[in-house]
N, C-alpha and C positions, 0 to 999 in steps of 0.2 A: 959214476954209475948210479949213485943214489939221487944225484941231481937230475939226471935224465929221467929217472923213474917218477919223481915228484912233478916234473914238468909235464910228463905225459898224463898224469892223473889230473892235473889242473886243467889241461887242454880238454880232456875228456869231460870233466865236470862242466866246463864252459859250454861245450857243445851240447851237453844234455840240457843245461839251463836254457840255452838259446832255443833248443827244440821244444822244451816245455812252454817257454814264453810264446813261441810261434804257434804252438798248438792252442794255447789259451787265447791268444789274439784271434786266431781263426775261429775258435769256439764262440767267443763273445761277439765277433763280427757276425757270425751266423745267427746268433741269438738276437742281438740288438739291432742289426742293420738289414739282415736278410730274412728275418723271421716274418711270417705273414699272420702271426697270432699276437694278441695283446699279452703283455708281460704280467707276472704275478702282482696282485694287489690293486690292479686298475679297476676302478668302478665309474660308471656313468649314471648319474642320478641315483646313487646308492645301489645300482645293479652291477654285480661283478661280471666283467667281460673277460677276465683272465683266462687265457688259453683259447679264446674264440678268435676266428678270423673276422674280417669286416662284415661279411655276409651273415655269419652266425651271430655276431654282436648286434647287427641291425635287426634280425628277427627277434632276438631276445629283448632288445630295447622296445621294439614295436609292441610286443605283447605286454611289457611292463607299463608302457605309456597308456595303453588301452585300459589296463587295470586301474592306473592312477586317475584316468579321466572319469572313472565311475565313483571316485571319492565324493562323499556327500559334503557339500559346502553349505553350512548353516549360518545364516545371519539372524541375530536375535536381539531383542530389547525387552526387558522385563518378561511379560507373558507372551509377547509376540515372537513368532519364529517364521523365517522364510528359508525353505530348503531348495537347493538345486544341485546339479552335478557340476564338478569342476570343469568337465569337458564342454558344458553348455556355455561357459563364459570365457573360454580361452581360444586363441587361434591355434589350430592343430600343428604340432611340431613335425619336422621332417626327420625321422630316425636315421635314414641313410646319410643325410648331410651332417647330422650330429656326430655319428660314428666316424665319418671321414675327417671332421674337424678335430676330434679327439685323437685320431690316428696321427695327424700332422703335429699336434701338440706333443704327443709321445716321442716323436722323432727329436724334438728339441729338448727333451728332458736330459739332464746331465748323465754321463756314463756312471759316475760315482753313485748317484741316486739309484740307478738301475741295478748296479752290482750289489749294493748294500741291501736291496729289497728282493733278492732272488727267492727268498723263502715266502714272500708275500705277507710278512708280518705287519708291514705298514700299508695303510690304505691310501692309494693315490686316487683322490676323488675329483671327478670332473662334473660339476653341477650343470643343470640345464635351466636356463632362465625361462620363466613362464611369461608369455605374451598374452595379455588379456584383450578381449574385444570390448573396447570402451563403450560402443553403442549399446551392446547388450547389458553391460553393467549399469549404464545410465538409465536404461529402460526399467531395470529392476529397482534402481534408486527412486524412480518416479512412483513405483508401487509402494515403497516404504513411505514416501511423502503422503500418499493418499490415506494410508492406514494409520500413520503415527503422528502426523503433524496436526497441530491445532493452534488457533489464534489465541493470543492472550486476551483476557477479559478484564477491562478496567473496573475498579470498584466504582460504584455509582450510588446516587441517592434516590430514594423513593419516598413518596409521601403516603404514609399509611393512615387511614381515617381514625384508627384507634391509637396506634403507637406514635404517630406523628412522623418526624423525619428519621428514616432508618438508613443505615449504610449496608449495601450489599457487597459481599466479599469479591476480591479480585482473583484472577487465575492466571498462572504463568502460561505462556505460549511455548510450543515445542516445534523445533525446526531440525530436520534431518541434515546432518553434515555429510553429504555424499563423498566429497573428496577425502575427508579424514577417515571415513569408514573404509573406502577402497584402499587407502594407504596401509591398512592392517592386513591386507591379503598377502599370502606368501609369494615371494618372487622367484622361488625355485621349486622344481618338481621334487617331491619327497613322499615317502610312504606314510600314509595316515588313513585311519578308518573314517574319521570325520574332522573337518576343519570348522572350528567354531569362531565366528567373527561377531563381535558386539557392535551393533549399529550405534554410531556416535550421534547423540542428540544434544543440541544446544537449547538452553532455556531462554526465553525472552521475558524480560520483566515487564509487567504492565506499566503503562504510563501513569496510571492513577491507582494508588494503593489505599488500603483502609486507613493508614496513618494520615494520608493526605486529607481525608474527609472527616477525621475525628474532631469533635468539638466544633463542628460547623453549624451554622444556622442561616436563616434567610436575612440578608442585609438589604435587599431591595426587591420590588416586584412591580411589574407594569403589564397592563392588559389593553388590548384593542379588540374591536368587533368587526366581523365581516359577514357577508350574506352567504349562508351555506347553500342557498338555492342556485348560486352561480357555481356550477359543478366544477368547471375547469379551473377557475380561479381558486376555489376552495382546495382543490387537489394540489395545486402548486404551493399554497400556503402550508398545508400539512406536510408536504414533502420537504420543504425547506426547514420547517420547524424541527422535524425529526433529525435532520442533519446536524442541528445545533445541540440537541439534547444530550446531556452527559458530557459536554465539553469541559475540560479542565484547562485553565490558563495559569501557568506557573508565575511566580514572582518575577517581575521585570519583563515577562514575555508579551509580545504584541500579537493580539488576536486579529485575524483577517476573516471577514465574512465570506469573501469570494473563495478563499482557499478552503474554508471549512465546508461551505455548502457545495462548492464545485460548479462546473459549467452548467448553465441552464440549457440543456439540449434534449431533443426528443428521445435519444437513446438512453438518457438518464431519467426518463419518465415525465418530463415537464410537458405542459400543454399550452395551447394558445389561449390567451385571455387578454382583457383590456390592459394596455400599458400607455404611458404618456410618451408620445413621440412629437418633439417640438412643442407646439402649444395646442395639441389635439390628443384626444383619447382614441386609440386605434387597437385593433387586434394584434397581439404580438406574443412571441414565445416567452413563457415564464411570468406572465402577468400575475401579480399578487405577492411576489417575493419581497418587494420593497416594503410591504406592510410588516413583514417579519423582521427585516433589518431595522425598520423604524421602531418597532416594539422593543427590540433588543437595545437600540440606541437609548431609549428612555430609561430602561432598566439600568443601564450603565451610568446614566446621568444621576439617577437617584442612589446608586451605590457609591458614588464618589470616585469612579474610575476615570482615568485620564483618556480623553478622546484624542486620537491621533489623526484620523481622517474621517470626514463626514461631508456629504454633499446634499443640498436641498433639491427638491423636484423643480421642474419648470413651472408647474401649476400647483396651487395649494391642494392638499389632500384632506379627506374627510375623517380619517381614522385617528389622527393625532392633532393636537393644537398647532397653530401656526409656529413655525420655527423649530418644531420638534420632530421633523421627518428626516429620514436618511435614505436617499435613493442609492441604488447600486446597479452597475452594469458590468458584467463580467469582462475583465481585461481592460476596463476603462475607469470606472468609478467604484471605489470600495468603501466599506465601513470598517474602520480599525480602531481598536482601543488597546491601551496598555494596562496591565495589572500593576499599579503603582503601590501595591501593598507588599508586605514582607512574607506573606503566606499565599498559597494558591486560592483562586476563586473558581467557582463551579457554576456552569449555566444549566438550569433546568428549564426546558421549553416544552410546551404542549399547545396543540391547536385542535379544538373539538367544539362541535355545536355552535359554530359561529364566533368563537372567542379564542384569541391568541394570548397566551400568558408567558412571560419571561420572568424568571426569578434568578437572582444572583445570590449564591451561597458562599459564605466565607466565615472566617473567625468573627464571632459576634462583637469583638472589640472594635471592628472596623465599621460597624453600623452607625450611621450618622443621620442627623435631621437635615434634610436637604429639600429645597423648594426650587422648582423650575418655572420661570415666568417669561412673558414676552411683552413687548411694546410695539404697537402698530404705528409706524411713523407716517405711512401714506397708504391710502386706498386708491387703486387705479380702476376706473370704470371700464366696463367691457363695452364692446361695440355690437351692433346688430348687423349681421351680414346676410344678404339674400342672394341666393344662387339659383339659376334655372335648372329644372329637372324634368326632362321630357317625358319620363314614364309616369309622372303624376297625372291625376285627372285634370283636364283643362279647367283653369280658373280657380284651382285650390292651392293651398300652401301646407307645408309640413314642417313643424319645428323639429329639426334633427338634433339640435344641441342647445340646451338652455345655457345662458351665460352666467358667469360668476366673476366677481371683481378680482383684481390682482392686489398684491400687498407688498409693502416694504416693511420688514419686521426685524426687530432686534430681540434676541433671546438671551436669558441670563440664568445662571445657577447660583443659588445662595446657600451658604453653609451656616448653620446655627450652632451656638454653644448650648450646653445643657440647660442654662438658665433662660434660654429663648432669645438671647442677644445675637446679633449677626457677627459671625466669626470672620467671614470674608465673602465676597461676591465676585463673580467673573462673568464677562460677556462671552457667550458661546459663539454667536455668529450674527451677521447682519445679512438677511436673505431677501431676495426680490423674487416674488412670484408673479408671473404674467397673468393677465386676465384671460378668462376663457370666453371667447366671443360667442354671442347668441347666433346660431346658424339656422336659417330658415330656407327651405327649398320651395321654389315656386313652380307650379305647373304651367304649361303653355297657355296663352290667352284663350278665353272661352269665346269662340266665334259665334256661337248661338245665343250669347247673352243679349237680352233685350235692352234697348236704350234705357238708361236710368237704373238698371238692375245693379244691386250692390254685390261686390265680390266678397265672399266670406274671408274673414281674417286668417282662418286656419282650417285645416281638414279636421272635421269632428272625430275622425278615426285615427288621428295622429297618435303614434305610440310613444310612450315615455322612453327616453334613452337609458342605456345601462348606467350612465354616470348619474342620472337623476335618481334612479332607483337605489343605487348603492349609496348615494349621498344621504338619502332618507334613512336607510338602514343603519348607516354609520354616523348618524348625527350626534351621538354621544359616546363617550368612552369613560373609563374609570377615573381618569384624571380631571374630568369635568371641563375639558378645553372647549374653546369656541368652535362650533360646527362650521365647516366649510363645505362647498358643494361640488367637489370633484375628487376623483380618486384614480390611482393607477391600479 
């Protein structure tokens, strides 16, 4: 009888437990699988959507994102500040799609996690990634560059009439690092009154610092003369000289004239002037720049620098002694020297009032006594060439080009000891200059000339050629070289 009673009690309890379990299963099934509302603790971008259905959560999130879009985004560097709204630089998110994605993720959350958080004590956070508009951000970055960037300024030398050689200070350059700055932006939507982002600025060290120029002095100087009345040629001379001024050449570095001065093009400011083409003087772009390269060549010779590349002209020129010219043609012929000292050297260059001066500055311990000389091995006579010219007055002639001889020349550089004895001597080059032929234009025969009438040798109104004029103006230079009668 007792056994039957206990058996009935056990069966009853099992039935009750099964009923409770079934009720609980049904309850949780309704809550977790059939509910159309978000469970306790669920947040989207820090916005609680617990108890909201998808439509309600979408409306709530839309309002929150609109509020967050008005967050001030402030970029700053020192006293500079650039403010915008977060919404101005992001791609607008889709609240409905975000809510739907979170809803699907919630379905995959474990049942245990859901049961243990029925009271909402734990926050189940679903962040929203921010997608930035790169074009808008790069445009803003361009504004930072305009406002904040600056080029570095090399330390340089100046000659003060009272203080002598002075060193002007250098200045670091500033460059905005746009990618590194944008990497600091938040990647998720969150609540904040203001987002402060420091603009990343990289400093550029100047190539020439005050320490590079300390204890420097003049170790060589060379000057040549030009005719300032030749406007275009003078302009080219000044332009090329400015490009050389303040150039620093590090120890062991090879200096290139063409790389430093750059292409001689109209867009770079160069003009047409007399140049040597073949064995003639003709108008050409950049006429005059070879005088600058030749002046620098001589300054380098007297400084004791190593010459790496140098080319002579086809014709002898007036502004330097024979064998001491250095012609250049961009992309073809260059003038290059190497700083063979253990310290940097510095080029000071100026062209003004018909005079080009190149000075090489360096540690005064490198200053040497040097002499440059040449030997003329051969003089090549010029020819007289006559050519008809129909637009001349009949029976007249015109001297278009005065002739000058050619030369075969050897040039030397001699180094002296302090006591005046020769330390060493080197042959620099053996150059051959073509003669410049005398060119005379002849007018057509004079049909009205009476028998026995003498034809004049030349037109009394014959104009002097630019080469002749320039040769006269440049017939001397500071080195006292032998004058020659043609120039590029």
